[in-house]
C-alpha positions as CSV (number, residue, x, y, z in Angstrom):
1,M,249.4,15.8,136.0
2,P,250.8,18.7,139.4
3,F,247.7,18.7,141.9
4,K,246.9,21.7,144.0
5,R,246.6,20.2,148.0
6,K,244.2,22.4,149.7
7,I,245.4,23.3,153.8
8,T,242.7,23.1,156.1
9,E,245.4,23.8,158.8
10,K,247.4,26.6,159.8
11,T,250.4,27.0,157.5
12,K,253.7,26.0,159.0
13,S,256.9,27.4,158.7
14,H,259.5,26.2,155.5
15,S,261.7,25.2,158.5
16,D,259.3,23.3,159.9
17,D,258.7,20.9,156.7
18,D,259.5,21.4,153.6
19,D,257.6,19.1,151.9
20,T,254.0,19.8,154.2
21,D,254.1,23.9,153.9
22,F,252.1,25.8,151.7
23,S,252.5,28.9,152.3
24,S,250.6,30.7,148.4
25,D,248.0,28.8,146.6
26,D,250.5,29.1,143.6
27,E,252.7,26.1,145.1
28,C,251.4,22.9,144.7
29,P,253.5,19.6,146.0
30,Q,255.2,17.8,142.8
31,I,254.8,14.2,142.2
32,D,256.7,12.0,140.7
33,A,256.2,9.6,136.9
34,A,255.6,6.6,138.5
35,E,252.7,8.8,140.7
36,Q,251.5,10.1,137.9
37,A,250.8,6.7,136.4
38,R,249.1,5.3,138.6
39,M,247.1,8.1,138.2
40,F,246.2,8.4,135.0
41,E,245.9,4.3,135.4
42,R,243.3,4.3,138.2
43,E,241.2,6.8,135.5
44,R,241.8,5.1,132.3
45,L,240.3,2.6,135.6
46,I,237.7,4.1,136.1
47,A,236.4,5.8,132.8
48,F,236.4,2.5,131.4
49,S,234.2,0.5,133.4
50,G,231.7,2.8,133.9
51,R,229.6,3.0,137.1
52,C,227.0,1.2,138.4
53,T,225.3,1.9,141.3
54,I,222.8,-0.3,143.1
55,G,219.4,0.5,144.0
56,D,217.7,-2.6,144.8
57,H,220.2,-5.7,145.9
58,Q,217.3,-8.5,146.5
59,S,215.9,-7.9,142.9
60,L,219.1,-7.3,141.1
61,N,220.4,-10.5,142.9
62,Q,217.2,-12.8,142.2
63,L,218.2,-11.1,138.3
64,R,222.0,-12.8,138.3
65,D,220.5,-15.4,139.9
66,D,218.2,-15.9,137.3
67,I,221.1,-15.7,134.2
68,S,224.1,-17.5,136.4
69,L,221.3,-20.4,136.1
70,S,222.0,-19.3,132.0
71,C,225.5,-19.6,132.0
72,E,229.0,-19.0,133.9
73,C,230.9,-16.2,134.4
74,A,232.8,-16.9,131.1
75,P,236.5,-18.2,130.3
76,S,238.7,-16.0,129.2
77,T,239.1,-16.1,125.3
78,S,241.5,-17.8,124.0
79,I,242.3,-20.4,120.5
80,T,241.8,-23.4,121.9
81,N,238.1,-22.2,123.3
82,Y,237.6,-20.9,119.4
83,C,238.2,-24.2,118.8
84,M,236.0,-25.6,121.6
85,S,233.6,-23.4,120.1
86,L,233.6,-24.9,116.8
87,E,232.3,-28.3,118.4
88,I,229.3,-27.4,120.0
89,G,226.1,-29.3,119.6
90,A,223.9,-31.3,120.9
91,K,226.2,-32.9,123.6
92,N,226.6,-29.7,125.1
93,S,223.7,-28.0,127.9
94,R,221.9,-25.0,126.4
95,R,224.3,-23.1,129.3
96,D,227.8,-24.7,128.5
97,Q,226.7,-23.2,125.3
98,T,225.5,-19.7,126.3
99,T,228.4,-19.5,128.3
100,L,230.8,-20.3,125.5
101,K,230.0,-18.0,123.1
102,N,229.9,-15.8,125.7
103,S,233.2,-15.7,125.8
104,F,233.8,-13.9,122.1
105,A,233.0,-11.0,123.0
106,P,232.6,-8.9,119.1
107,N,236.7,-7.7,118.6
108,R,237.0,-6.9,115.0
109,R,234.0,-5.0,113.0
110,K,233.3,-5.0,109.4
111,N,232.0,-2.0,107.7
112,V,228.4,-3.2,105.5
113,I,227.8,0.4,103.9
114,K,228.8,3.9,104.0
115,L,226.7,6.5,103.4
116,P,227.3,10.6,102.6
117,T,224.6,11.1,105.2
118,K,223.4,10.0,108.8
119,S,221.7,6.5,109.2
120,F,219.4,5.9,111.6
121,C,218.5,2.7,112.1
122,C,219.0,-1.1,111.9
123,Q,217.7,-4.3,113.0
124,Y,218.0,-8.1,112.1
125,A,215.6,-10.2,110.5
126,K,214.6,-13.4,109.4
127,N,216.7,-15.3,112.9
128,G,219.2,-13.0,111.4
129,Q,219.7,-13.8,107.9
130,I,218.6,-10.5,107.0
131,L,219.5,-6.9,107.9
132,I,217.5,-3.5,107.7
133,V,219.0,-0.3,107.8
134,A,217.3,3.3,107.8
135,S,219.1,6.4,107.3
136,Q,218.3,10.0,106.3
137,D,218.4,10.0,102.6
138,E,215.0,8.6,102.5
139,R,216.3,5.2,101.6
140,I,215.7,1.4,103.5
141,R,218.0,-0.6,102.3
142,F,218.4,-4.9,103.0
143,F,221.2,-6.7,103.4
144,K,221.8,-11.1,103.4
145,R,224.4,-12.5,104.7
146,N,226.9,-14.2,102.3
147,F,229.7,-16.6,103.1
148,G,230.7,-16.5,99.2
149,G,234.3,-15.5,100.5
150,A,234.7,-18.4,102.6
151,R,237.4,-21.7,102.0
152,N,237.1,-24.8,101.6
153,G,232.9,-23.7,102.2
154,S,233.8,-22.7,105.9
155,K,231.7,-19.8,107.6
156,L,234.2,-18.2,110.1
157,A,233.3,-15.0,110.9
158,H,235.6,-13.5,108.6
159,S,235.1,-14.6,105.6
160,M,231.0,-13.2,106.1
161,K,229.9,-9.8,104.1
162,Y,226.5,-8.3,104.0
163,E,225.7,-7.7,100.3
164,Q,222.7,-5.4,99.2
165,Y,219.6,-7.4,98.0
166,N,216.9,-4.6,97.8
167,E,216.1,-0.9,98.2
168,L,213.1,0.8,98.9
169,R,212.4,4.6,99.1
170,A,210.1,6.2,101.6
171,D,206.9,7.4,100.0
172,T,207.1,10.6,102.2
173,C,209.7,11.4,104.3
174,V,210.9,14.8,106.1
175,W,214.4,15.6,107.4
176,S,214.8,11.7,108.4
177,I,213.6,8.1,108.6
178,L,213.7,8.6,112.4
179,D,211.6,4.7,113.2
180,V,211.5,1.5,111.4
181,A,209.8,-2.0,112.6
182,V,209.8,-4.5,110.5
183,S,208.3,-8.3,111.5
184,E,210.8,-11.3,111.9
185,D,209.7,-13.1,108.8
186,A,210.4,-9.8,107.2
187,K,206.9,-9.7,105.3
188,I,205.6,-6.3,107.5
189,L,207.7,-3.4,107.4
190,C,206.7,0.1,108.4
191,Y,208.5,3.1,108.9
192,S,208.0,6.9,110.7
193,T,209.3,10.6,109.7
194,W,208.2,13.7,110.8
195,R,204.8,13.8,110.0
196,Q,201.4,12.4,111.8
197,A,201.2,9.5,110.6
198,I,202.4,6.0,110.1
199,Y,203.7,3.9,106.4
200,L,202.8,0.8,106.2
201,A,203.8,-2.3,103.3
202,N,203.4,-5.9,103.0
203,L,207.1,-7.1,100.8
204,E,205.1,-10.2,100.4
205,E,202.0,-9.2,99.1
206,R,204.0,-7.0,96.2
207,I,206.8,-9.3,95.9
208,N,204.4,-11.7,94.5
209,E,202.7,-9.0,92.1
210,G,206.0,-8.1,90.4
211,G,205.5,-5.0,91.6
212,G,206.8,-1.6,93.3
213,T,206.4,-1.7,97.5
214,M,203.1,-0.2,98.2
215,W,203.1,2.2,101.1
216,N,199.9,2.3,103.1
217,H,199.5,5.8,105.2
218,I,197.6,5.5,108.2
219,D,197.2,9.1,109.8
220,L,197.0,9.5,113.6
221,E,194.1,12.0,113.3
222,V,195.9,14.5,115.8
223,G,198.1,17.4,116.3
224,N,199.2,19.4,113.0
225,A,201.0,17.2,110.4
226,N,203.6,20.1,109.9
227,N,204.4,20.0,113.7
228,M,204.3,16.0,114.4
229,A,207.0,13.7,114.8
230,V,206.3,9.5,115.2
231,F,210.0,9.0,117.3
232,T,209.2,5.3,117.8
233,I,207.7,2.9,116.3
234,R,206.9,-1.3,117.5
235,L,205.4,-4.2,115.8
236,S,203.5,-7.2,117.9
237,K,205.6,-10.8,117.9
238,D,202.7,-11.6,115.8
239,S,202.7,-8.5,113.5
240,R,199.2,-7.9,113.2
241,Q,199.6,-5.1,115.8
242,I,201.7,-1.6,115.8
243,I,202.5,0.8,118.4
244,C,203.5,3.9,118.7
245,G,204.4,7.7,120.3
246,D,204.3,10.5,118.9
247,S,205.7,14.6,119.4
248,G,202.6,15.2,120.7
249,Q,202.5,13.0,123.8
250,N,200.4,10.5,122.7
251,I,200.3,6.7,122.6
252,H,198.6,5.1,119.8
253,V,197.9,1.2,119.0
254,F,197.0,0.2,115.0
255,D,196.1,-2.7,112.7
256,T,198.4,-4.1,110.5
257,E,195.6,-6.1,108.8
258,R,192.9,-3.5,108.4
259,K,195.1,-0.7,108.4
260,C,193.7,1.8,110.6
261,R,194.2,2.7,113.8
262,L,192.4,1.1,117.1
263,R,192.8,3.3,120.0
264,T,194.6,6.6,120.5
265,I,195.6,7.5,124.3
266,G,195.7,11.1,123.9
267,K,198.2,12.9,127.0
268,A,199.7,9.6,128.0
269,H,203.0,11.9,128.9
270,D,203.4,15.4,129.7
271,D,205.8,15.6,126.8
272,D,207.1,13.9,123.4
273,V,206.7,10.2,123.8
274,N,210.0,9.1,122.6
275,A,210.2,5.5,123.9
276,I,207.6,2.4,123.7
277,C,207.6,-1.0,123.1
278,F,205.6,-4.2,123.6
279,A,206.4,-6.2,127.7
280,D,206.6,-9.6,125.3
281,D,205.0,-11.4,123.0
282,S,201.4,-11.3,124.4
283,S,201.3,-7.6,123.7
284,N,198.8,-7.2,126.4
285,M,201.8,-4.7,128.8
286,I,203.0,-2.2,126.8
287,Y,206.0,0.2,128.2
288,S,206.0,4.2,127.1
289,G,208.6,6.4,128.2
290,G,208.6,10.8,128.0
291,D,210.5,13.7,127.7
292,D,208.9,13.9,130.9
293,G,211.3,11.5,132.5
294,L,208.6,9.5,133.1
295,I,208.5,4.9,132.1
296,K,204.6,4.1,132.0
297,V,203.3,0.6,132.2
298,W,200.1,0.1,130.5
299,D,197.7,-2.9,130.7
300,R,195.6,-3.2,127.4
301,R,193.1,-5.6,128.9
302,A,192.1,-2.6,131.3
303,W,191.9,-0.2,129.0
304,C,187.5,0.9,128.5
305,D,186.5,4.3,126.3
306,R,186.4,6.1,129.2
307,E,189.0,5.8,131.4
308,L,192.9,4.8,129.8
309,E,195.1,5.0,132.7
310,P,198.6,3.7,133.5
311,I,199.2,0.5,135.6
312,G,201.9,1.9,137.3
313,T,204.7,4.0,136.4
314,F,208.7,4.9,137.5
315,A,210.8,7.8,138.1
316,G,214.1,7.9,139.3
317,H,215.6,9.7,135.8
318,R,216.8,13.5,135.8
319,D,215.7,14.1,132.2
320,G,213.8,12.6,129.2
321,I,213.8,8.9,128.1
322,T,215.1,8.1,124.7
323,Y,214.5,4.1,124.6
324,I,212.9,1.2,126.6
325,D,213.2,-2.0,126.2
326,S,211.9,-5.1,128.0
327,R,213.8,-8.1,128.9
328,G,210.7,-10.3,127.8
329,D,210.3,-12.4,131.4
330,D,207.5,-10.4,132.2
331,R,209.1,-8.6,135.4
332,Y,213.0,-6.4,133.9
333,L,212.7,-3.7,131.7
334,L,215.3,-0.9,131.3
335,S,215.0,2.7,130.1
336,N,217.9,4.9,128.2
337,S,217.5,8.4,129.6
338,K,219.4,11.6,128.4
339,D,220.6,12.3,132.2
340,Q,223.2,9.7,130.9
341,T,222.4,7.0,132.5
342,I,220.9,3.3,132.1
343,K,218.6,2.7,134.3
344,L,217.2,-1.3,135.6
345,W,213.8,-1.6,136.5
346,D,211.6,-4.4,138.7
347,L,207.5,-4.6,137.2
348,R,206.9,-5.3,140.9
349,K,208.2,-1.8,142.4
350,F,206.1,1.2,140.9
351,A,207.7,4.8,142.4
352,T,205.0,6.4,144.4
353,P,203.6,9.6,143.3
354,Q,206.4,11.7,146.1
355,A,208.9,10.1,143.5
356,I,206.9,10.7,140.5
357,Q,206.7,14.5,141.6
358,E,210.1,14.7,142.1
359,T,210.9,13.1,139.1
360,R,209.2,15.8,137.3
361,L,210.3,18.9,139.0
362,A,214.4,17.2,138.7
363,V,213.7,17.2,134.3
364,K,211.7,20.8,134.6
365,S,215.1,22.3,136.2
366,H,216.9,21.4,133.2
367,K,217.3,24.3,130.9
368,W,219.7,22.5,128.6
369,D,219.5,20.8,125.3
370,Y,221.1,17.6,124.7
371,R,220.8,18.3,120.8
372,W,223.8,20.7,121.1
373,Q,224.9,20.9,123.9
374,P,227.1,19.1,127.0
375,A,225.8,17.2,130.1
376,P,225.4,19.9,133.1
377,P,226.3,18.8,135.9
378,G,224.5,17.3,139.1
379,L,222.5,14.7,137.0
380,C,224.0,12.2,138.8
381,Q,222.4,12.7,142.0
382,P,219.9,10.7,143.5
383,I,216.2,11.3,142.8
384,P,214.2,10.9,146.1
385,G,212.1,7.2,145.9
386,D,214.3,6.1,142.6
387,T,212.7,2.5,142.8
388,S,215.1,1.4,140.3
389,I,217.5,-1.4,140.9
390,M,220.7,-0.9,138.7
391,T,221.7,2.5,137.7
392,L,224.5,2.3,134.6
393,R,227.1,5.0,134.1
394,G,230.0,5.3,131.4
395,H,227.6,6.2,128.0
396,N,227.2,10.0,126.5
397,V,223.1,10.2,125.5
398,L,223.6,13.1,123.1
399,H,222.7,14.6,119.8
400,T,219.4,12.4,119.0
401,L,217.5,9.2,121.2
402,V,220.7,6.9,121.4
403,R,218.8,3.4,121.9
404,A,220.1,0.6,124.4
405,K,218.7,-2.8,125.2
406,F,219.5,-6.4,126.2
407,S,221.4,-9.2,124.6
408,P,219.3,-12.0,123.4
409,E,218.8,-15.5,124.8
410,S,221.4,-16.7,123.0
411,T,223.9,-14.9,125.7
412,G,221.8,-15.5,128.6
413,K,220.3,-12.5,128.2
414,R,223.7,-11.5,130.5
415,Y,224.7,-8.5,128.9
416,I,222.9,-4.3,128.3
417,Y,224.8,-2.7,125.0
418,T,224.3,0.8,123.8
419,G,225.5,3.7,121.5
420,C,227.0,6.4,122.2
421,A,227.5,10.0,121.3
422,R,231.4,9.2,121.4
423,G,230.9,7.4,118.2
424,E,231.7,3.8,120.8
425,V,229.4,0.9,121.4
426,V,229.0,0.3,124.7
427,V,228.3,-3.2,126.3
428,Y,227.4,-3.7,130.4
429,D,228.2,-6.4,132.1
430,I,224.8,-7.4,134.3
431,L,226.4,-9.7,137.0
432,T,229.7,-7.4,137.3
433,G,228.0,-4.6,137.1
434,V,231.2,-2.3,134.4
435,V,231.7,-2.0,130.6
436,S,232.2,-5.3,129.1
437,N,233.2,-4.2,126.1
438,R,233.8,-1.0,124.0
439,L,233.5,-0.7,120.9
440,K,235.3,1.7,118.9
441,G,235.3,2.8,115.4
442,H,232.8,5.3,114.3
443,I,233.5,8.9,114.1
444,G,229.6,10.2,114.8
445,V,227.1,9.4,117.2
446,V,226.0,5.4,117.7
447,R,222.3,5.9,117.4
448,D,221.4,2.4,116.9
449,I,222.8,-1.1,117.5
450,D,220.8,-4.8,117.3
451,W,222.7,-7.9,118.5
452,H,222.3,-11.1,116.4
453,P,219.3,-13.3,118.0
454,E,222.3,-16.4,117.3
455,H,225.9,-15.5,117.2
456,M,228.0,-13.3,119.1
457,E,227.4,-10.6,116.3
458,M,226.1,-6.8,116.1
459,V,225.0,-4.0,114.5
460,S,225.4,-0.2,114.5
461,A,224.2,2.6,112.9
462,S,226.0,6.1,112.7
463,W,225.3,9.9,112.5
464,D,228.7,9.3,110.2
465,G,227.1,7.3,107.7
466,V,228.3,4.2,108.5
467,T,226.6,1.1,109.2
468,S,229.3,-1.6,110.6
469,V,229.0,-5.4,111.7
470,W,230.8,-6.2,114.5
471,Y,232.0,-9.9,115.7
472,W,234.9,-12.0,116.8
473,D,238.1,-12.6,114.6
474,E,240.5,-14.9,115.8
475,R,243.1,-13.9,114.0
476,A,242.9,-10.5,116.0
477,N,243.4,-9.1,119.7
478,H,241.2,-11.1,121.7
479,V,241.2,-7.7,124.2
480,T,239.0,-4.7,122.6
481,A,240.2,-2.1,124.5
482,P,239.3,1.6,124.3
483,F,243.2,3.5,125.2
484,D,245.4,0.5,123.3
485,G,245.6,3.2,120.9
486,A,244.6,1.0,117.9
487,Q,242.4,2.1,115.3
488,F,240.1,0.0,113.3
489,G,240.7,0.4,109.7
490,D,238.9,-0.7,106.4
491,E,237.3,-3.8,107.4
492,D,235.1,-4.3,104.5
493,S,236.9,-7.3,103.4
494,C,237.8,-10.7,104.1
495,D,241.4,-10.6,105.1
496,E,241.4,-7.3,107.5
497,S,244.4,-8.9,109.3
498,F,246.8,-9.6,106.8
499,T,250.3,-8.4,108.1
500,P,252.9,-9.1,105.6
501,F,255.9,-10.7,107.5
502,L,259.4,-11.9,105.8
503,H,260.4,-15.3,105.7
504,Q,263.6,-16.6,105.1
505,N,264.5,-19.8,103.7
506,L,268.1,-20.8,104.2
507,D,270.1,-22.7,101.3
508,K,271.9,-26.0,102.7
509,N,275.1,-23.9,103.0
510,G,273.0,-21.8,105.7
511,G,272.6,-19.0,103.2
512,A,269.2,-16.4,102.4
513,K,267.8,-18.3,99.7
514,R,264.7,-16.0,99.1
515,L,262.2,-14.2,101.0
516,R,258.2,-14.7,100.5
517,K,255.7,-13.1,102.0
518,H,252.9,-14.9,103.6
519,R,249.2,-14.3,105.5
520,V,249.2,-14.1,109.4
521,M,246.2,-16.7,109.7
């Protein structure tokens, strides 16, 4: 596309130089088709790769060294590598296994279920054998992996399906189920909605008793029940405690066995608490993020009855936090934000009081509403004193609390993956700082995603009502690119890549004998 050239020097006469003389602002230089193509390609690559800003090279290099100990840069995907992956076993080191697995980025999807209402949450349990999906229709659905369609007993990903085997209806639901947390053994389940309470169920007890699920209502006992929402809930590793954050700026801790509230931190943030998580398996450290743009770190061992203060704060976002995830190593965490960025933080580098104040001022200066307005300009300007070690851009955070997470141990925790308002699942590579994959196919905002703990597989829950599982299919193209013009069709089958082609058999005289259709394997 032609562009205008701004003239900063005195205009020459046409006779002096016709190529550089622009006596009128309406005139513009002409570029040929080849240059236009190069310009388009440059913009395409920038849009695809995203943008990475490094704030602390030393800390980031230490993280990258840690990742490199778990996996090497993945080789290019090929059928040869795929065949090698089938032979992964005890003879391969953990690092070799991780490196080889990372070669097979998801390039195809299966639709698990399509609903007429928005899907909000998705989560794996029982080491990935079970999938839980919560939607706006007030129901929580349970799916299990099934390889029944596999030929000759093989367990290829494209032969796998998720089949629904259970469905629970929320006891109370206002507008939608906002968040769901399930224990790793899928015995404890809790959910939240637009009410000042959480709802807890012990699935194992009800199954043994042969009855329906009994929801236990645990009241927050703060604020106005009609105007209170619990946006985020998390279960501890041992499933004995629940933490949550609400729209009243509070953080709560609950006991799952006694079904009671243990602690409330009033006014933990200056605005809604949108995100919360345990720092590690010990459950002693808690991270929280709010619409004030701040991430706070709480050490439960330092709590006393009179003083509940964070031990540190991270500041640098220009808008509210939508999600927080811990890397589980007592050192690194990430935050997704309405300022359209993901930031990576080092627990040893808290913000100064000045940076905290600058963040508060930046957040308060915005008058836009991300629920129905596009992001305003100026969100890319850094906050003075920002201590984040890496900032990633390349996805959109609009309409809802879009989530971002670290990839699991099976990948060396090398990736950060996130939902996107454009209907994509965006995967960032921490080693390179660029977008390594974009999974397109949804037509609504992707709010939640979860990575299978063992396999190169992800699940996405979208506001288009579709829950999809993404996996690597050796029969498909080996590169998933967002600009190739291809669209994923109805992949809810075990043979998405079926493409008929004509095979001609010749008789003894060289003539055509008959035509047959074959499946492309």
